[in-house]
C-alpha positions in Angstrom: 36.9 2.3 16.5 33.2 3.1 16.8 32.5 0.6 14.0 34.4 -2.1 15.9 32.4 -1.3 19.0 29.2 -1.5 17.1 30.2 -4.8 15.6 31.2 -6.2 19.0 27.9 -5.0 20.5 25.9 -6.6 17.6 27.8 -9.9 18.0 27.0 -9.9 21.8 23.3 -9.3 21.0 23.4 -12.3 18.6 25.1 -14.4 21.2 22.5 -13.4 23.8 19.6 -14.3 21.5 21.2 -17.7 20.8 21.5 -18.4 24.5 17.9 -17.4 25.2 16.8 -19.6 22.3 18.7 -22.6 23.8 17.2 -21.9 27.2 13.8 -21.9 25.7 14.5 -25.3 24.2 15.8 -26.6 27.5 12.6 -25.5 29.3 10.4 -27.7 27.0 12.7 -30.7 26.9 12.7 -31.9 30.5 11.0 -31.6 33.8 14.1 -32.5 35.8 15.3 -29.5 37.7 19.0 -30.5 37.7 19.0 -31.3 34.0 17.3 -28.1 32.9 19.5 -25.9 35.1 22.7 -27.5 33.9 21.7 -26.8 30.3 20.7 -23.2 31.1 23.8 -22.4 33.1 26.1 -24.1 30.6 24.7 -21.8 28.0 25.2 -18.8 30.3 28.8 -19.9 31.0 29.5 -19.8 27.2 28.3 -16.2 27.1 29.5 -14.7 30.4 32.5 -17.1 31.0 32.6 -17.3 34.8 35.2 -19.4 36.5 32.5 -21.1 38.7 28.8 -21.0 38.9 26.3 -22.3 41.4 22.5 -22.9 41.7 21.3 -22.6 45.3 17.7 -23.5 46.1 15.7 -22.4 49.1 14.5 -24.8 51.8 11.2 -23.3 52.6 11.0 -25.2 55.9 14.2 -23.6 57.3 14.6 -20.6 54.9 18.2 -21.8 54.3 19.8 -22.0 50.9 21.6 -25.2 49.8 23.9 -25.9 46.9 21.8 -27.9 44.4 24.3 -27.7 41.6 27.8 -26.3 41.3 30.4 -26.2 38.5 34.1 -25.2 38.6 37.2 -25.7 40.6 36.5 -27.1 44.1 32.7 -26.9 43.5 32.0 -30.5 44.3 32.9 -29.8 47.9 30.1 -27.3 48.1 27.2 -29.6 47.1 24.9 -30.1 50.0 26.3 -27.2 52.1 23.8 -24.8 53.5 23.7 -21.0 54.1 21.8 -19.6 57.0 19.1 -17.1 56.2 20.8 -13.9 55.0 24.3 -15.4 55.1 26.8 -14.4 52.4 26.1 -12.6 49.1 23.7 -15.4 48.0 21.8 -15.2 51.3 21.4 -11.5 51.1 20.1 -11.7 47.5 17.6 -14.4 48.5 16.5 -12.5 51.6 16.0 -9.1 49.8 15.0 -10.6 46.4 17.4 -8.2 44.6 20.3 -8.9 42.2 23.8 -8.0 43.4 27.0 -7.3 41.5 30.0 -7.3 43.7 33.3 -6.4 41.9 35.5 -7.1 45.0 34.0 -9.5 47.6 36.8 -8.8 50.1 35.6 -5.2 50.4 32.0 -6.3 51.0 31.1 -7.3 54.6 28.3 -9.6 53.3 30.8 -12.0 51.8 31.0 -15.4 53.6 34.6 -16.7 53.3 33.8 -20.2 54.8 32.7 -21.5 51.4 36.1 -20.5 49.9 37.8 -22.5 52.7 35.5 -25.5 52.0 36.1 -25.4 48.2 39.8 -24.2 48.4 38.9 -21.6 45.8 39.7 -17.9 45.8 36.6 -15.7 45.0 37.2 -12.2 43.7 33.9 -11.1 42.2 30.4 -12.3 42.3 27.3 -11.8 40.2 24.2 -13.1 42.0 20.5 -12.9 41.0 17.3 -14.3 42.7 15.1 -16.9 41.2 11.6 -15.5 41.8 8.2 -16.9 40.8 5.1 -14.9 41.7 7.0 -12.9 44.4 8.3 -16.1 46.0 12.0 -16.6 46.1 13.0 -20.1 45.0 16.7 -19.7 45.2 19.6 -17.9 43.5 22.0 -18.2 40.6 25.6 -17.2 41.5 28.5 -16.6 39.1 32.0 -16.3 40.5 34.9 -14.5 38.9 34.4 -13.1 35.4 36.5 -13.9 32.3 40.3 -14.1 33.1 39.3 -13.6 36.8 37.9 -10.1 36.1 34.8 -8.5 37.4 31.3 -8.7 35.9 29.5 -5.7 34.4 26.0 -4.2 34.4 25.3 -5.9 31.0 26.1 -9.2 32.5 23.7 -8.5 35.3 20.9 -7.8 32.9 21.5 -11.0 31.0 21.6 -13.2 34.1 18.5 -11.5 35.4 16.6 -12.4 32.2 17.9 -16.0 32.5 16.8 -16.2 36.1 13.2 -15.4 35.1 13.2 -18.4 32.7 14.9 -20.5 35.3 12.4 -19.8 38.0 9.6 -20.8 35.6 11.4 -24.1 34.9 12.0 -24.9 38.5 8.4 -24.1 39.5 7.1 -26.3 36.6 9.3 -29.2 37.6 8.3 -29.0 41.2 4.6 -28.9 40.3 5.1 -31.9 38.0 6.7 -33.9 40.8 3.9 -32.9 43.2 1.3 -34.3 40.8 3.4 -37.4 40.4 3.5 -37.8 44.2 -0.2 -37.5 44.4 -0.7 -40.3 42.0 1.6 -42.7 43.8 1.1 -41.8 47.5 -1.6 -43.0 49.8 -3.6 -40.2 51.5 -4.0 -41.8 54.9 -0.5 -43.1 55.5 1.8 -41.1 53.2 3.3 -44.4 51.9 3.4 -45.5 48.3 0.2 -47.1 46.9 -0.1 -50.4 45.2 0.1 -48.9 41.7 3.5 -47.6 42.4 4.6 -50.8 44.1 3.8 -52.9 41.1 5.9 -50.8 38.8 8.7 -50.7 41.3 8.6 -54.4 42.0 8.8 -55.1 38.2 11.9 -53.0 37.9 13.6 -54.6 40.9 12.9 -58.1 39.7 14.3 -57.2 36.3 17.4 -55.7 37.9 17.8 -58.7 40.3 17.6 -61.1 37.4 20.3 -59.2 35.5 22.7 -58.8 38.4 21.9 -61.9 40.5 20.6 -60.0 43.6 17.8 -61.3 45.8 14.6 -59.2 46.3 12.3 -59.8 49.3 8.8 -58.8 50.1 7.1 -58.5 53.5 3.3 -58.7 53.4 1.4 -58.0 56.6 -1.9 -56.8 58.0 -3.1 -55.6 61.4 -4.7 -58.2 63.6 -8.3 -57.3 64.7 -8.1 -53.9 63.0 -11.9 -54.1 62.4 -12.5 -53.8 66.1 -10.9 -50.4 66.1 -13.3 -49.1 63.5 -16.3 -50.8 65.2 -15.4 -49.5 68.6 -14.0 -46.1 68.0 -15.1 -45.2 64.5 -13.5 -44.9 61.1 -11.6 -41.7 62.0 -9.8 -43.6 64.7 -9.0 -46.3 62.1 -7.6 -43.8 59.7 -5.4 -42.3 62.4 -4.1 -45.8 63.2 -3.2 -46.3 59.5 -1.4 -42.9 59.6 0.6 -43.9 62.7 1.5 -47.2 61.0 2.9 -45.2 58.0 5.1 -43.1 60.3 6.3 -46.2 62.2 7.3 -47.9 58.9 9.2 -44.8 57.6 11.0 -44.6 60.9 11.8 -48.3 61.1 12.8 -49.2 57.6 16.0 -48.4 55.6 16.0 -45.7 53.0 16.3 -48.3 50.2 13.1 -50.2 51.3 9.8 -49.3 49.8 6.8 -49.3 52.2 3.4 -49.6 50.6 -0.2 -49.4 51.7 -1.6 -52.3 49.7 -5.2 -51.8 50.6 -7.4 -51.6 53.8 -5.1 -52.5 56.7 -2.7 -54.5 54.4 0.8 -53.3 53.9 3.7 -54.5 51.7 7.4 -53.7 52.2 9.6 -54.2 49.1 13.2 -54.8 50.0 15.7 -54.7 47.2 19.0 -56.7 47.4 17.7 -58.3 50.6 17.8 -62.1 51.3 14.9 -64.0 52.9 16.7 -64.3 56.2 17.3 -60.5 56.3 13.7 -59.8 55.4 12.5 -62.2 58.2 14.7 -60.2 60.7 13.2 -57.0 59.4 9.7 -58.4 59.7 10.3 -59.3 63.3 11.5 -55.7 63.9 8.3 -54.3 62.3 6.1 -56.7 64.2 7.9 -55.8 67.5 7.5 -52.0 66.9 3.8 -52.4 66.1 3.2 -54.5 69.2 5.0 -51.9 71.4 3.3 -48.9 69.8 0.6 -47.1 71.9 -1.8 -46.2 69.1 -4.3 -43.4 69.5 -2.5 -42.2 72.6 -3.8 -38.7 72.2 -7.5 -39.9 72.4 -9.5 -40.2 75.7 -10.0 -43.9 75.0 -6.4 -44.5 74.1 -3.9 -46.0 74.0 -4.9 -48.9 71.8 -2.6 -52.0 71.4 -2.3 -54.0 68.2 -0.3 -56.7 66.6 0.5 -57.6 63.0 0.7 -60.9 61.1 3.6 -60.9 58.7 4.6 -63.1 55.7 7.9 -63.1 53.9 8.8 -64.3 50.4 12.0 -63.8 48.3 13.0 -63.8 44.7 14.2 -66.0 43.1 13.8 -68.8 45.7 10.0 -68.5 46.2 8.9 -67.0 43.0 10.4 -65.8 39.7 7.9 -63.0 38.8 6.4 -60.1 40.7 2.8 -61.3 40.8 3.8 -64.7 42.3 6.2 -63.1 44.7 3.4 -61.0 46.2 1.1 -64.1 46.3 3.7 -66.2 48.1 4.2 -63.5 50.8 0.4 -63.1 51.1 0.0 -66.9 51.6 2.8 -66.8 54.2 0.9 -64.0 56.1 -2.3 -66.0 56.0 -0.4 -69.0 57.5 0.2 -66.8 60.5 -3.4 -65.7 60.6 -4.5 -69.3 60.7 -2.1 -70.2 63.4 -2.0 -67.6 66.2 -1.6 -64.1 64.7 1.1 -61.7 65.8 4.0 -63.7 64.2 6.2 -64.0 61.2 6.2 -66.8 58.6 8.6 -67.3 55.7 7.3 -68.9 52.5 8.6 -72.4 51.8 10.9 -72.5 48.7 9.6 -74.8 46.0 13.2 -75.7 45.4 13.5 -77.3 48.8 10.3 -79.1 49.6 11.9 -80.9 52.5 12.3 -77.6 54.4 9.5 -76.3 56.5 8.4 -72.7 56.8 9.4 -70.9 60.0 6.7 -69.5 62.2 8.1 -66.9 64.6 5.7 -66.2 67.3 5.9 -63.8 70.2 7.0 -60.9 68.0 6.1 -58.4 70.7 8.8 -59.7 72.9 11.6 -59.0 70.3 14.1 -56.4 71.5 
């Protein structure tokens, strides 16, 4: 019997080393949090055989936990759900930064049954460990119901705690990578994407639109008489105006639109799967919001009123490649500048020379 126990223990050690080896490979293969964690937890599942498992990450703004990944019966209903600080077994583990092994959750007052109700799953036991990097809790890994719905053991807790150390490093590395990526594509003043990112995104959208037959539209605009803001109130005031424009665009546009600071006081909005008529309507909304905005309202000399001149062009009607699409929208914007400023002009399609471009003035009066 002792020989069989020794053999079983040796096999478990071999399995553990194999899992840790696979985890090490996963850490170096990708910087996508979801992808890495799915690989890690899939390997853990092979070893510890839980019925369900979840990865919950911490929202450092609210200190809440949210389900980032979940696998098992009813787990798809948990994705996106949030735990209040300290709520449930997972909330306690995150708050106290300590692992927890609960053989019978119904005998533990910390258990939050509302998640069983949401997933329509019956939890019996939980093994939960914190994901900690440099004494900062990033989230938790939670395993539910051991093999054949049994409880987990202390050895399982040790293994999962070791895995959690690797996982925390993977999550921190992925987050730092994405932060660096954001710094290379975001504009400092406005928080919008920069022109480098726009060019890559526009190329991809034009390729996709060509394949699937969708339109893509571009709005190109700049602020009228922006130079007078810098000349009168200084460059810090000008920078704040650009920041306020960035916030205005993010508030006004759809989540699928891509607002870009092109340079100086010039902005571009990339609108996938959007016709020219729809883009013109969006340009009118943007122009109206800018005209109504009280810029620099927190300054003694504020508020400052501004307008914008906006040009619109669409693929494939006005141009069939990204560079010419931007050029046509830019030309349409300059048509407004040459006319009266503060309006919207749509590029004239080369396919239909008999048509005339449409200049929409009085944008500030749009509802």
